[in-house]
FIKOLZA-1660 file (N, C-alpha, C; in steps of 0.1 Angstrom, whole numbers, plus 5000, padded with zeros to 4 digits):
% residues 253
   i   px   py   pz ch aa at
   1 5006 4989 4998  A  M  N
   1 5009 5000 4996  A  M CA
   1 5009 5014 4999  A  M  C
   2 5005 5027 4992  A  S  N
   2 5010 5037 4992  A  S CA
   2 5010 5049 5001  A  S  C
   3 5022 5049 5006  A  A  N
   3 5025 5053 5026  A  A CA
   3 5013 5064 5026  A  A  C
   4 5008 5072 5013  A  W  N
   4 5000 5084 5008  A  W CA
   4 4989 5079 5010  A  W  C
   5 4981 5066 5011  A  S  N
   5 4968 5060 5008  A  S CA
   5 4969 5054 5023  A  S  C
   6 4953 5059 5029  A  L  N
   6 4943 5048 5037  A  L CA
   6 4932 5041 5037  A  L  C
   7 4943 5035 5027  A  D  N
   7 4930 5024 5017  A  D CA
   7 4924 5018 5034  A  D  C
   8 4916 5018 5031  A  G  N
   8 4905 5003 5044  A  G CA
   8 4904 5011 5060  A  G  C
   9 4907 5021 5062  A  R  N
   9 4912 5028 5078  A  R CA
   9 4899 5039 5076  A  R  C
  10 4898 5029 5092  A  V  N
  10 4884 5041 5097  A  V CA
  10 4884 5053 5100  A  V  C
  11 4884 5063 5094  A  A  N
  11 4886 5078 5098  A  A CA
  11 4875 5083 5103  A  A  C
  12 4874 5096 5113  A  L  N
  12 4866 5102 5117  A  L CA
  12 4866 5120 5119  A  L  C
  13 4864 5121 5110  A  V  N
  13 4861 5141 5112  A  V CA
  13 4847 5146 5118  A  V  C
  14 4851 5160 5124  A  T  N
  14 4838 5170 5134  A  T CA
  14 4843 5179 5125  A  T  C
  15 4826 5184 5123  A  G  N
  15 4830 5195 5113  A  G CA
  15 4828 5192 5101  A  G  C
  16 4823 5182 5101  A  A  N
  16 4823 5172 5085  A  A CA
  16 4813 5174 5077  A  A  C
  17 4806 5185 5078  A  G  N
  17 4789 5189 5074  A  G CA
  17 4795 5201 5060  A  G  C
  18 4798 5215 5067  A  R  N
  18 4808 5221 5055  A  R CA
  18 4819 5221 5058  A  R  C
  19 4824 5239 5047  A  G  N
  19 4839 5243 5051  A  G CA
  19 4847 5227 5049  A  G  C
  20 4854 5229 5060  A  L  N
  20 4875 5228 5053  A  L CA
  20 4871 5218 5060  A  L  C
  21 4861 5206 5077  A  G  N
  21 4852 5195 5079  A  G CA
  21 4853 5192 5064  A  G  C
  22 4837 5194 5054  A  R  N
  22 4837 5187 5043  A  R CA
  22 4843 5183 5036  A  R  C
  23 4853 5199 5035  A  G  N
  23 4865 5192 5022  A  G CA
  23 4876 5179 5028  A  G  C
  24 4876 5178 5039  A  I  N
  24 4886 5169 5047  A  I CA
  24 4886 5158 5042  A  I  C
  25 4865 5154 5047  A  A  N
  25 4862 5145 5049  A  A CA
  25 4862 5140 5034  A  A  C
  26 4859 5142 5024  A  L  N
  26 4862 5140 5012  A  L CA
  26 4870 5137 5005  A  L  C
  27 4881 5139 5012  A  E  N
  27 4896 5139 5001  A  E CA
  27 4902 5123 5014  A  E  C
  28 4897 5124 5031  A  L  N
  28 4902 5115 5030  A  L CA
  28 4899 5101 5022  A  L  C
  29 4882 5105 5023  A  A  N
  29 4875 5089 5015  A  A CA
  29 4880 5084 4997  A  A  C
  30 4887 5099 4991  A  R  N
  30 4897 5096 4982  A  R CA
  30 4906 5084 4984  A  R  C
  31 4914 5090 4996  A  A  N
  31 4928 5083 4996  A  A CA
  31 4922 5068 5004  A  A  C
  32 4905 5067 5006  A  G  N
  32 4902 5056 5008  A  G CA
  32 4900 5049 5018  A  G  C
  33 4898 5057 5029  A  A  N
  33 4895 5054 5046  A  A CA
  33 4876 5057 5044  A  A  C
  34 4870 5048 5048  A  H  N
  34 4861 5047 5053  A  H CA
  34 4856 5060 5063  A  H  C
  35 4847 5065 5064  A  V  N
  35 4845 5082 5071  A  V CA
  35 4834 5081 5080  A  V  C
  36 4832 5083 5091  A  A  N
  36 4826 5090 5097  A  A CA
  36 4824 5100 5102  A  A  C
  37 4809 5112 5101  A  C  N
  37 4807 5119 5092  A  C CA
  37 4808 5131 5102  A  C  C
  38 4807 5143 5114  A  V  N
  38 4802 5144 5120  A  V CA
  38 4803 5160 5123  A  V  C
  39 4788 5160 5128  A  A  N
  39 4783 5174 5131  A  A CA
  39 4775 5178 5134  A  A  C
  40 4768 5192 5129  A  R  N
  40 4758 5192 5140  A  R CA
  40 4743 5189 5132  A  R  C
  41 4749 5194 5125  A  T  N
  41 4726 5195 5109  A  T CA
  41 4729 5183 5101  A  T  C
  42 4722 5170 5104  A  A  N
  42 4716 5166 5098  A  A CA
  42 4721 5163 5084  A  A  C
  43 4715 5173 5079  A  A  N
  43 4712 5175 5066  A  A CA
  43 4723 5176 5060  A  A  C
  44 4734 5186 5060  A  D  N
  44 4749 5189 5059  A  D CA
  44 4758 5173 5060  A  D  C
  45 4755 5164 5067  A  L  N
  45 4758 5151 5071  A  L CA
  45 4754 5140 5055  A  L  C
  46 4739 5140 5056  A  D  N
  46 4738 5136 5048  A  D CA
  46 4740 5139 5028  A  D  C
  47 4742 5153 5033  A  E  N
  47 4744 5161 5019  A  E CA
  47 4767 5153 5015  A  E  C
  48 4770 5153 5023  A  V  N
  48 4788 5154 5027  A  V CA
  48 4790 5133 5024  A  V  C
  49 4777 5124 5034  A  V  N
  49 4776 5112 5025  A  V CA
  49 4772 5106 5012  A  V  C
  50 4765 5115 5012  A  A  N
  50 4757 5114 4999  A  A CA
  50 4774 5116 4985  A  A  C
  51 4777 5124 4988  A  A  N
  51 4788 5129 4980  A  A CA
  51 4803 5122 4980  A  A  C
  52 4807 5109 4988  A  I  N
  52 4812 5104 4992  A  I CA
  52 4808 5090 4981  A  I  C
  53 4795 5086 4992  A  A  N
  53 4797 5075 4981  A  A CA
  53 4791 5075 4967  A  A  C
  54 4785 5091 4961  A  A  N
  54 4785 5088 4943  A  A CA
  54 4798 5092 4940  A  A  C
  55 4811 5093 4945  A  E  N
  55 4827 5089 4946  A  E CA
  55 4834 5075 4951  A  E  C
  56 4822 5069 4950  A  G  N
  56 4825 5049 4954  A  G CA
  56 4829 5051 4966  A  G  C
  57 4831 5059 4976  A  G  N
  57 4836 5064 4988  A  G CA
  57 4826 5053 5003  A  G  C
  58 4826 5056 5011  A  R  N
  58 4828 5045 5022  A  R CA
  58 4821 5055 5035  A  R  C
  59 4811 5060 5044  A  A  N
  59 4811 5074 5048  A  A CA
  59 4794 5065 5052  A  A  C
  60 4800 5073 5070  A  L  N
  60 4785 5074 5073  A  L CA
  60 4784 5087 5086  A  L  C
  61 4768 5092 5088  A  A  N
  61 4765 5098 5090  A  A CA
  61 4763 5102 5107  A  A  C
  62 4771 5111 5115  A  H  N
  62 4764 5106 5133  A  H CA
  62 4759 5127 5131  A  H  C
  63 4749 5122 5131  A  P  N
  63 4747 5144 5140  A  P CA
  63 4757 5141 5157  A  P  C
  64 4759 5149 5159  A  A  N
  64 4762 5151 5180  A  A CA
  64 4766 5161 5182  A  A  C
  65 4767 5170 5183  A  D  N
  65 4772 5186 5192  A  D CA
  65 4787 5180 5193  A  D  C
  66 4790 5182 5195  A  V  N
  66 4811 5169 5200  A  V CA
  66 4814 5176 5217  A  V  C
  67 4808 5194 5217  A  T  N
  67 4808 5201 5225  A  T CA
  67 4808 5196 5241  A  T  C
  68 4794 5183 5240  A  D  N
  68 4787 5174 5247  A  D CA
  68 4800 5166 5249  A  D  C
  69 4809 5162 5263  A  E  N
  69 4811 5149 5265  A  E CA
  69 4804 5133 5263  A  E  C
  70 4796 5130 5268  A  D  N
  70 4787 5118 5263  A  D CA
  70 4788 5116 5247  A  D  C
  71 4783 5132 5242  A  A  N
  71 4785 5130 5229  A  A CA
  71 4794 5130 5209  A  A  C
  72 4809 5133 5221  A  A  N
  72 4818 5131 5213  A  A CA
  72 4823 5114 5218  A  A  C
  73 4819 5113 5226  A  A  N
  73 4821 5093 5235  A  A CA
  73 4817 5091 5222  A  A  C
  74 4802 5092 5220  A  A  N
  74 4795 5087 5208  A  A CA
  74 4795 5084 5199  A  A  C
  75 4806 5095 5194  A  A  N
  75 4801 5095 5178  A  A CA
  75 4817 5090 5173  A  A  C
  76 4829 5083 5183  A  V  N
  76 4837 5079 5183  A  V CA
  76 4830 5060 5184  A  V  C
  77 4828 5064 5193  A  A  N
  77 4815 5042 5194  A  A CA
  77 4811 5047 5176  A  A  C
  78 4799 5051 5175  A  A  N
  78 4797 5050 5164  A  A CA
  78 4803 5046 5148  A  A  C
  79 4819 5054 5143  A  A  N
  79 4829 5052 5140  A  A CA
  79 4833 5038 5141  A  A  C
  80 4836 5034 5152  A  E  N
  80 4842 5018 5149  A  E CA
  80 4835 5004 5147  A  E  C
  81 4820 5016 5147  A  E  N
  81 4815 4997 5139  A  E CA
  81 4821 5002 5126  A  E  C
  82 4825 5009 5117  A  L  N
  82 4835 5013 5110  A  L CA
  82 4840 5003 5113  A  L  C
  83 4848 5000 5122  A  G  N
  83 4863 4992 5125  A  G CA
  83 4869 5003 5133  A  G  C
  84 4884 4992 5136  A  D  N
  84 4898 4996 5142  A  D CA
  84 4892 5013 5145  A  D  C
  85 4892 5030 5155  A  L  N
  85 4896 5037 5150  A  L CA
  85 4911 5044 5146  A  L  C
  86 4913 5051 5136  A  R  N
  86 4935 5054 5129  A  R CA
  86 4929 5067 5125  A  R  C
  87 4924 5072 5127  A  V  N
  87 4928 5088 5118  A  V CA
  87 4911 5095 5123  A  V  C
  88 4916 5103 5133  A  V  N
  88 4908 5113 5137  A  V CA
  88 4912 5132 5134  A  V  C
  89 4897 5136 5123  A  V  N
  89 4907 5150 5125  A  V CA
  89 4896 5161 5127  A  V  C
  90 4893 5173 5135  A  T  N
  90 4888 5171 5147  A  T CA
  90 4884 5193 5140  A  T  C
  91 4880 5191 5129  A  A  N
  91 4871 5199 5117  A  A CA
  91 4862 5214 5123  A  A  C
  92 4859 5205 5138  A  A  N
  92 4851 5216 5140  A  A CA
  92 4855 5233 5145  A  A  C
  93 4847 5244 5147  A  G  N
  93 4857 5252 5146  A  G CA
  93 4843 5264 5142  A  G  C
  94 4846 5277 5149  A  T  N
  94 4845 5289 5151  A  T CA
  94 4851 5305 5153  A  T  C
  95 4846 5307 5153  A  N  N
  95 4848 5325 5152  A  N CA
  95 4840 5337 5157  A  N  C
  96 4842 5346 5169  A  R  N
  96 4833 5363 5167  A  R CA
  96 4847 5365 5172  A  R  C
  97 4850 5373 5163  A  P  N
  97 4858 5392 5167  A  P CA
  97 4852 5395 5172  A  P  C
  98 4855 5407 5176  A  G  N
  98 4852 5417 5183  A  G CA
  98 4869 5421 5189  A  G  C
  99 4866 5440 5193  A  P  N
  99 4880 5442 5202  A  P CA
  99 4876 5438 5215  A  P  C
 100 4892 5435 5226  A  A  N
 100 4890 5427 5235  A  A CA
 100 4880 5437 5248  A  A  C
 101 4893 5452 5253  A  R  N
 101 4883 5461 5257  A  R CA
 101 4866 5456 5261  A  R  C
 102 4859 5450 5252  A  D  N
 102 4842 5456 5254  A  D CA
 102 4843 5435 5248  A  D  C
 103 4845 5421 5242  A  Y  N
 103 4847 5413 5237  A  Y CA
 103 4836 5407 5252  A  Y  C
 104 4821 5407 5243  A  P  N
 104 4813 5397 5255  A  P CA
 104 4821 5382 5260  A  P  C
 105 4813 5381 5271  A  M  N
 105 4822 5366 5279  A  M CA
 105 4815 5360 5270  A  M  C
 106 4804 5356 5265  A  A  N
 106 4794 5347 5260  A  A CA
 106 4798 5343 5253  A  A  C
 107 4805 5353 5237  A  D  N
 107 4815 5351 5223  A  D CA
 107 4827 5342 5235  A  D  C
 108 4837 5345 5239  A  W  N
 108 4845 5338 5250  A  W CA
 108 4845 5326 5248  A  W  C
 109 4836 5322 5251  A  D  N
 109 4835 5307 5260  A  D CA
 109 4821 5301 5253  A  D  C
 110 4821 5308 5242  A  A  N
 110 4812 5300 5228  A  A CA
 110 4818 5294 5218  A  A  C
 111 4835 5304 5217  A  L  N
 111 4847 5303 5208  A  L CA
 111 4851 5285 5222  A  L  C
 112 4850 5288 5228  A  F  N
 112 4867 5281 5239  A  F CA
 112 4857 5269 5241  A  F  C
 113 4841 5265 5236  A  A  N
 113 4830 5256 5235  A  A CA
 113 4842 5244 5229  A  A  C
 114 4836 5253 5218  A  V  N
 114 4837 5245 5201  A  V CA
 114 4854 5243 5198  A  V  C
 115 4862 5256 5200  A  N  N
 115 4878 5251 5192  A  N CA
 115 4883 5242 5202  A  N  C
 116 4881 5247 5218  A  V  N
 116 4890 5242 5227  A  V CA
 116 4882 5222 5230  A  V  C
 117 4872 5231 5237  A  R  N
 117 4867 5221 5247  A  R CA
 117 4866 5202 5236  A  R  C
 118 4852 5208 5222  A  A  N
 118 4857 5203 5218  A  A CA
 118 4870 5197 5211  A  A  C
 119 4875 5202 5208  A  T  N
 119 4888 5194 5198  A  T CA
 119 4893 5182 5213  A  T  C
 120 4899 5190 5230  A  F  N
 120 4894 5181 5234  A  F CA
 120 4888 5164 5238  A  F  C
 121 4879 5167 5234  A  L  N
 121 4867 5159 5239  A  L CA
 121 4871 5154 5229  A  L  C
 122 4874 5159 5210  A  A  N
 122 4875 5144 5201  A  A CA
 122 4885 5142 5208  A  A  C
 123 4891 5148 5209  A  C  N
 123 4909 5138 5213  A  C CA
 123 4912 5125 5220  A  C  C
 124 4906 5128 5231  A  R  N
 124 4906 5124 5243  A  R CA
 124 4896 5108 5235  A  R  C
 125 4885 5112 5234  A  A  N
 125 4881 5099 5233  A  A CA
 125 4890 5092 5223  A  A  C
 126 4892 5100 5208  A  A  N
 126 4897 5087 5206  A  A CA
 126 4904 5082 5202  A  A  C
 127 4916 5092 5210  A  G  N
 127 4928 5089 5217  A  G CA
 127 4931 5071 5229  A  G  C
 128 4917 5070 5235  A  D  N
 128 4913 5062 5254  A  D CA
 128 4910 5047 5236  A  D  C
 129 4904 5051 5224  A  S  N
 129 4894 5039 5219  A  S CA
 129 4913 5032 5209  A  S  C
 130 4922 5041 5206  A  M  N
 130 4936 5037 5203  A  M CA
 130 4939 5028 5210  A  M  C
 131 4939 5040 5221  A  L  N
 131 4950 5025 5227  A  L CA
 131 4944 5015 5233  A  L  C
 132 4933 5013 5239  A  R  N
 132 4926 5002 5245  A  R CA
 132 4926 4993 5232  A  R  C
 133 4922 5001 5222  A  R  N
 133 4922 4986 5211  A  R CA
 133 4940 4983 5205  A  R  C
 134 4953 4991 5209  A  G  N
 134 4962 4984 5206  A  G CA
 134 4965 4990 5192  A  G  C
 135 4952 5002 5184  A  V  N
 135 4959 5002 5174  A  V CA
 135 4968 5021 5167  A  V  C
 136 4978 5017 5162  A  P  N
 136 4987 5031 5157  A  P CA
 136 4974 5039 5152  A  P  C
 137 4970 5051 5153  A  G  N
 137 4967 5059 5141  A  G CA
 137 4974 5074 5148  A  G  C
 138 4965 5082 5139  A  S  N
 138 4966 5095 5136  A  S CA
 138 4954 5108 5141  A  S  C
 139 4964 5114 5148  A  I  N
 139 4954 5126 5147  A  I CA
 139 4954 5137 5147  A  I  C
 140 4945 5150 5137  A  V  N
 140 4949 5152 5136  A  V CA
 140 4939 5167 5138  A  V  C
 141 4949 5175 5145  A  T  N
 141 4935 5192 5151  A  T CA
 141 4940 5204 5143  A  T  C
 142 4928 5216 5146  A  L  N
 142 4931 5225 5130  A  L CA
 142 4932 5237 5140  A  L  C
 143 4944 5237 5142  A  S  N
 143 4949 5253 5145  A  S CA
 143 4944 5264 5131  A  S  C
 144 4953 5270 5134  A  S  N
 144 4954 5282 5122  A  S CA
 144 4970 5292 5131  A  S  C
 145 4970 5298 5119  A  Q  N
 145 4982 5311 5119  A  Q CA
 145 4981 5316 5130  A  Q  C
 146 4969 5318 5138  A  M  N
 146 4968 5330 5147  A  M CA
 146 4973 5322 5161  A  M  C
 147 4978 5308 5154  A  G  N
 147 4983 5298 5171  A  G CA
 147 4989 5302 5169  A  G  C
 148 5001 5311 5163  A  A  N
 148 5015 5317 5161  A  A CA
 148 5015 5329 5160  A  A  C
 149 5007 5340 5163  A  V  N
 149 5010 5348 5165  A  V CA
 149 4996 5353 5172  A  V  C
 150 4993 5375 5167  A  G  N
 150 4981 5384 5171  A  G CA
 150 4978 5387 5162  A  G  C
 151 4966 5391 5163  A  Y  N
 151 4958 5401 5149  A  Y CA
 151 4948 5408 5158  A  Y  C
 152 4943 5421 5155  A  P  N
 152 4934 5427 5163  A  P CA
 152 4922 5426 5163  A  P  C
 153 4914 5422 5174  A  G  N
 153 4900 5422 5172  A  G CA
 153 4902 5401 5175  A  G  C
 154 4909 5402 5170  A  R  N
 154 4905 5383 5175  A  R CA
 154 4915 5379 5184  A  R  C
 155 4912 5383 5200  A  V  N
 155 4918 5379 5211  A  V CA
 155 4911 5365 5214  A  V  C
 156 4896 5362 5213  A  A  N
 156 4895 5349 5217  A  A CA
 156 4901 5343 5205  A  A  C
 157 4901 5338 5197  A  Y  N
 157 4905 5332 5184  A  Y CA
 157 4915 5329 5187  A  Y  C
 158 4925 5337 5185  A  C  N
 158 4939 5332 5188  A  C CA
 158 4943 5327 5202  A  C  C
 159 4931 5327 5215  A  A  N
 159 4933 5322 5229  A  A CA
 159 4930 5306 5219  A  A  C
 160 4919 5307 5220  A  T  N
 160 4921 5292 5218  A  T CA
 160 4926 5286 5206  A  T  C
 161 4931 5286 5200  A  K  N
 161 4937 5281 5186  A  K CA
 161 4958 5285 5189  A  K  C
 162 4953 5286 5202  A  H  N
 162 4974 5297 5212  A  H CA
 162 4965 5276 5216  A  H  C
 163 4958 5277 5226  A  A  N
 163 4959 5267 5232  A  A CA
 163 4946 5256 5225  A  A  C
 164 4952 5251 5210  A  V  N
 164 4951 5238 5210  A  V CA
 164 4967 5233 5204  A  V  C
 165 4974 5245 5194  A  E  N
 165 4987 5242 5194  A  E CA
 165 4992 5233 5208  A  E  C
 166 4987 5241 5216  A  G  N
 166 4995 5233 5236  A  G CA
 166 4994 5218 5235  A  G  C
 167 4976 5220 5231  A  M  N
 167 4972 5205 5235  A  M CA
 167 4975 5200 5224  A  M  C
 168 4982 5198 5215  A  T  N
 168 4978 5190 5202  A  T CA
 168 4995 5186 5204  A  T  C
 169 5004 5196 5211  A  K  N
 169 5016 5193 5214  A  K CA
 169 5017 5184 5234  A  K  C
 170 5011 5188 5242  A  A  N
 170 5013 5175 5251  A  A CA
 170 5008 5156 5246  A  A  C
 171 5000 5160 5236  A  L  N
 171 4988 5148 5232  A  L CA
 171 5006 5139 5228  A  L  C
 172 5013 5147 5217  A  A  N
 172 5017 5141 5209  A  A CA
 172 5027 5133 5220  A  A  C
 173 5033 5137 5231  A  V  N
 173 5044 5137 5234  A  V CA
 173 5034 5124 5244  A  V  C
 174 5023 5124 5250  A  E  N
 174 5019 5112 5260  A  E CA
 174 5013 5104 5255  A  E  C
 175 5012 5105 5241  A  W  N
 175 5004 5094 5233  A  W CA
 175 5022 5087 5226  A  W  C
 176 5027 5094 5221  A  G  N
 176 5040 5087 5207  A  G CA
 176 5040 5069 5215  A  G  C
 177 5055 5070 5224  A  R  N
 177 5051 5053 5229  A  R CA
 177 5040 5049 5224  A  R  C
 178 5031 5051 5226  A  A  N
 178 5018 5039 5217  A  A CA
 178 5017 5039 5205  A  A  C
 179 5019 5040 5198  A  G  N
 179 5016 5049 5182  A  G CA
 179 5007 5058 5179  A  G  C
 180 4998 5060 5189  A  V  N
 180 4999 5079 5181  A  V CA
 180 5004 5089 5180  A  V  C
 181 4995 5096 5166  A  R  N
 181 5008 5107 5163  A  R CA
 181 4991 5119 5171  A  R  C
 182 4995 5132 5169  A  V  N
 182 4987 5139 5169  A  V CA
 182 4999 5156 5167  A  V  C
 183 4993 5156 5160  A  N  N
 183 4994 5169 5146  A  N CA
 183 4983 5176 5147  A  N  C
 184 4990 5193 5138  A  A  N
 184 4977 5204 5135  A  A CA
 184 4981 5204 5120  A  A  C
 185 4967 5211 5112  A  V  N
 185 4969 5215 5104  A  V CA
 185 4971 5232 5107  A  V  C
 186 4979 5241 5100  A  A  N
 186 4973 5256 5111  A  A CA
 186 4971 5258 5092  A  A  C
 187 4963 5264 5090  A  P  N
 187 4958 5275 5074  A  P CA
 187 4958 5294 5078  A  P  C
 188 4956 5299 5072  A  T  N
 188 4954 5306 5069  A  T CA
 188 4942 5311 5063  A  T  C
 189 4937 5322 5067  A  F  N
 189 4922 5326 5055  A  F CA
 189 4919 5315 5044  A  F  C
 190 4905 5310 5046  A  V  N
 190 4904 5299 5039  A  V CA
 190 4889 5306 5029  A  V  C
 191 4892 5309 5023  A  E  N
 191 4877 5308 5014  A  E CA
 191 4865 5299 5021  A  E  C
 192 4857 5302 5033  A  T  N
 192 4845 5295 5033  A  T CA
 192 4827 5297 5041  A  T  C
 193 4818 5289 5047  A  P  N
 193 4809 5300 5056  A  P CA
 193 4814 5304 5068  A  P  C
 194 4822 5303 5068  A  M  N
 194 4828 5308 5084  A  M CA
 194 4831 5319 5081  A  M  C
 195 4841 5326 5069  A  T  N
 195 4855 5337 5064  A  T CA
 195 4841 5344 5054  A  T  C
 196 4831 5337 5053  A  A  N
 196 4827 5348 5038  A  A CA
 196 4827 5364 5043  A  A  C
 197 4811 5363 5054  A  P  N
 197 4811 5374 5064  A  P CA
 197 4823 5385 5062  A  P  C
 198 4844 5382 5068  A  F  N
 198 4850 5390 5065  A  F CA
 198 4853 5392 5052  A  F  C
 199 4855 5380 5042  A  F  N
 199 4858 5387 5032  A  F CA
 199 4849 5403 5022  A  F  C
 200 4832 5403 5026  A  A  N
 200 4826 5408 5023  A  A CA
 200 4825 5419 5023  A  A  C
 201 4842 5426 5030  A  D  N
 201 4848 5444 5026  A  D CA
 201 4858 5436 5025  A  D  C
 202 4859 5445 5002  A  P  N
 202 4867 5444 5005  A  P CA
 202 4882 5455 5012  A  P  C
 203 4878 5462 5020  A  G  N
 203 4897 5471 5028  A  G CA
 203 4901 5453 5037  A  G  C
 204 4890 5443 5046  A  F  N
 204 4897 5431 5050  A  F CA
 204 4902 5427 5041  A  F  C
 205 4896 5426 5029  A  R  N
 205 4898 5413 5021  A  R CA
 205 4918 5420 5008  A  R  C
 206 4914 5429 5009  A  E  N
 206 4929 5435 5004  A  E CA
 206 4937 5437 5018  A  E  C
 207 4930 5438 5034  A  E  N
 207 4950 5433 5040  A  E CA
 207 4949 5423 5040  A  E  C
 208 4940 5414 5042  A  I  N
 208 4949 5397 5037  A  I CA
 208 4958 5394 5027  A  I  C
 209 4953 5402 5017  A  L  N
 209 4959 5394 5001  A  L CA
 209 4973 5405 5001  A  L  C
 210 4969 5421 5002  A  E  N
 210 4979 5429 4996  A  E CA
 210 4989 5428 5006  A  E  C
 211 4989 5430 5024  A  R  N
 211 5000 5436 5039  A  R CA
 211 5002 5424 5042  A  R  C
 212 4995 5405 5045  A  R  N
 212 5002 5401 5054  A  R CA
 212 5003 5386 5046  A  R  C
 213 5000 5380 5038  A  L  N
 213 5007 5368 5024  A  L CA
 213 5014 5371 5021  A  L  C
 214 5029 5362 5015  A  P  N
 214 5037 5367 5009  A  P CA
 214 5033 5355 4996  A  P  C
 215 5028 5349 4997  A  S  N
 215 5018 5340 4986  A  S CA
 215 5008 5353 4980  A  S  C
 216 5004 5358 4980  A  G  N
 216 4995 5361 4975  A  G CA
 216 4981 5363 4969  A  G  C
 217 4981 5349 4980  A  R  N
 217 4969 5342 4976  A  R CA
 217 4966 5333 4985  A  R  C
 218 4945 5336 4986  A  L  N
 218 4944 5329 4996  A  L CA
 218 4945 5310 4997  A  L  C
 219 4941 5303 5009  A  A  N
 219 4940 5290 5008  A  A CA
 219 4927 5289 5003  A  A  C
 220 4931 5273 4996  A  T  N
 220 4914 5271 4997  A  T CA
 220 4920 5257 5004  A  T  C
 221 4899 5253 5004  A  I  N
 221 4899 5240 5009  A  I CA
 221 4906 5228 5010  A  I  C
 222 4906 5231 5002  A  D  N
 222 4917 5214 4994  A  D CA
 222 4932 5217 4996  A  D  C
 223 4940 5226 4997  A  D  N
 223 4950 5229 5003  A  D CA
 223 4949 5225 5018  A  D  C
 224 4936 5227 5025  A  V  N
 224 4936 5226 5040  A  V CA
 224 4940 5208 5040  A  V  C
 225 4924 5210 5029  A  A  N
 225 4922 5190 5035  A  A CA
 225 4941 5178 5024  A  A  C
 226 4944 5187 5015  A  H  N
 226 4957 5171 5013  A  H CA
 226 4966 5178 5024  A  H  C
 227 4966 5183 5034  A  A  N
 227 4980 5193 5045  A  A CA
 227 4973 5175 5051  A  A  C
 228 4959 5180 5055  A  A  N
 228 4952 5169 5066  A  A CA
 228 4960 5156 5063  A  A  C
 229 4946 5149 5046  A  R  N
 229 4957 5136 5046  A  R CA
 229 4969 5134 5044  A  R  C
 230 4983 5144 5047  A  Y  N
 230 4993 5142 5045  A  Y CA
 230 5000 5134 5062  A  Y  C
 231 4991 5144 5070  A  L  N
 231 4994 5139 5082  A  L CA
 231 4984 5129 5086  A  L  C
 232 4974 5127 5083  A  A  N
 232 4969 5115 5087  A  A CA
 232 4975 5098 5076  A  A  C
 233 4979 5097 5071  A  C  N
 233 4984 5091 5066  A  C CA
 233 5001 5078 5067  A  C  C
 234 5006 5075 5068  A  D  N
 234 5019 5073 5067  A  D CA
 234 5034 5076 5059  A  D  C
 235 5027 5081 5051  A  A  N
 235 5037 5093 5047  A  A CA
 235 5048 5105 5060  A  A  C
 236 5039 5105 5063  A  S  N
 236 5039 5111 5078  A  S CA
 236 5044 5108 5086  A  S  C
 237 5049 5093 5088  A  A  N
 237 5051 5087 5103  A  A CA
 237 5063 5089 5109  A  A  C
 238 5070 5094 5106  A  S  N
 238 5081 5100 5125  A  S CA
 238 5074 5118 5119  A  S  C
 239 5065 5125 5118  A  V  N
 239 5060 5138 5118  A  V CA
 239 5049 5136 5138  A  V  C
 240 5051 5139 5143  A  T  N
 240 5043 5138 5152  A  T CA
 240 5044 5152 5164  A  T  C
 241 5037 5156 5171  A  G  N
 241 5042 5172 5180  A  G CA
 241 5041 5184 5170  A  G  C
 242 5037 5187 5157  A  H  N
 242 5044 5195 5146  A  H CA
 242 5028 5204 5143  A  H  C
 243 5033 5213 5140  A  M  N
 243 5018 5222 5138  A  M CA
 243 5027 5231 5118  A  M  C
 244 5016 5224 5109  A  L  N
 244 5023 5226 5099  A  L CA
 244 5011 5235 5093  A  L  C
 245 5018 5245 5090  A  R  N
 245 5014 5261 5088  A  R CA
 245 5009 5263 5071  A  R  C
 246 5000 5263 5067  A  V  N
 246 4992 5260 5052  A  V CA
 246 4986 5271 5054  A  V  C
 247 4993 5290 5057  A  D  N
 247 4996 5301 5056  A  D CA
 247 4996 5309 5051  A  D  C
 248 4998 5305 5033  A  G  N
 248 5007 5312 5028  A  G CA
 248 5022 5327 5030  A  G  C
 249 5026 5319 5035  A  G  N
 249 5042 5327 5041  A  G CA
 249 5037 5337 5054  A  G  C
 250 5020 5340 5055  A  W  N
 250 5020 5351 5070  A  W CA
 250 5029 5349 5081  A  W  C
 251 5029 5334 5083  A  T  N
 251 5039 5338 5104  A  T CA
 251 5058 5337 5094  A  T  C
 252 5065 5341 5088  A  A  N
 252 5078 5345 5083  A  A CA
 252 5080 5359 5078  A  A  C
 253 5070 5361 5086  A  W  N
 253 5074 5380 5086  A  W CA
 253 5081 5378 5095  A  W  C
% end
C-alpha cells in the first residue's frame, strides 16, 4: 500500500458538514478511508455522505454536538462500527471577532467550547479508542496561523488556537510511545461559509491579500485537505507534535 493511501482505514471527521471539515472528509475518502462524518446538522452530513458514496467511497453520518462529553464518546463509538479507528480530524470550529476591551464573555465561552473543549473531547475519546484497542493512529487538530501570532480583534480566536497547539503537543508527547501521532494543520484564511462575512468587506480582503500573505493568495479548502491527508497517512510516519502551517507565508514575516 502506498504511504499516501488510507485504504480501508476508519477515519472520523468532526465539523464534517461544511467548509474545511467537508473538504477533509471528501479527501480522506478519496484516499480510501471509511469516514464517519460528524457535525450538528443532519442535512449537511447527509449531503457529504452522498457525495462520498457518489465517488465510490464509504461513509456514515453521525449528527452530534461534540462540545458534549457523552456525544463525543458516542461519535467515536459510531465510527468504531466501521472498524478500528485509525484517523481523527477535529475540524469543528468557530470565530466571533471583536475588540478585547468590550469582548462579550458569552462569545469567549462559545469559542472555547467549540475550538478547545470539543477538540479535546474528540481527541480524548479517539485516543482512548486507539490505546484501548492497541492500534496505531493519527489525530489531526485544526489550528490557524493565529495559533502562532496575534491579530487585532481576534483575542478569543487567537487564545483558542494557541490552546489547541499546546494541547496537540502535549498529546503527541503523552501518546507517542503507543503509536498515536498528534499534529495540527494551521491554515490562514480560507474562503468558507465561516469566513465569507469577513471577505465581504473589500478593505479586509485587501489587507489580507496585499499586506499579510507573501504568497498573494488565499488558501483553498483543497490546500488544507491535502495537508490533513498527509498528516493522516503513513507518509508522515515520523511527524508528531508538529504544526503544519498552510498560511501562505503569514508567519514568515
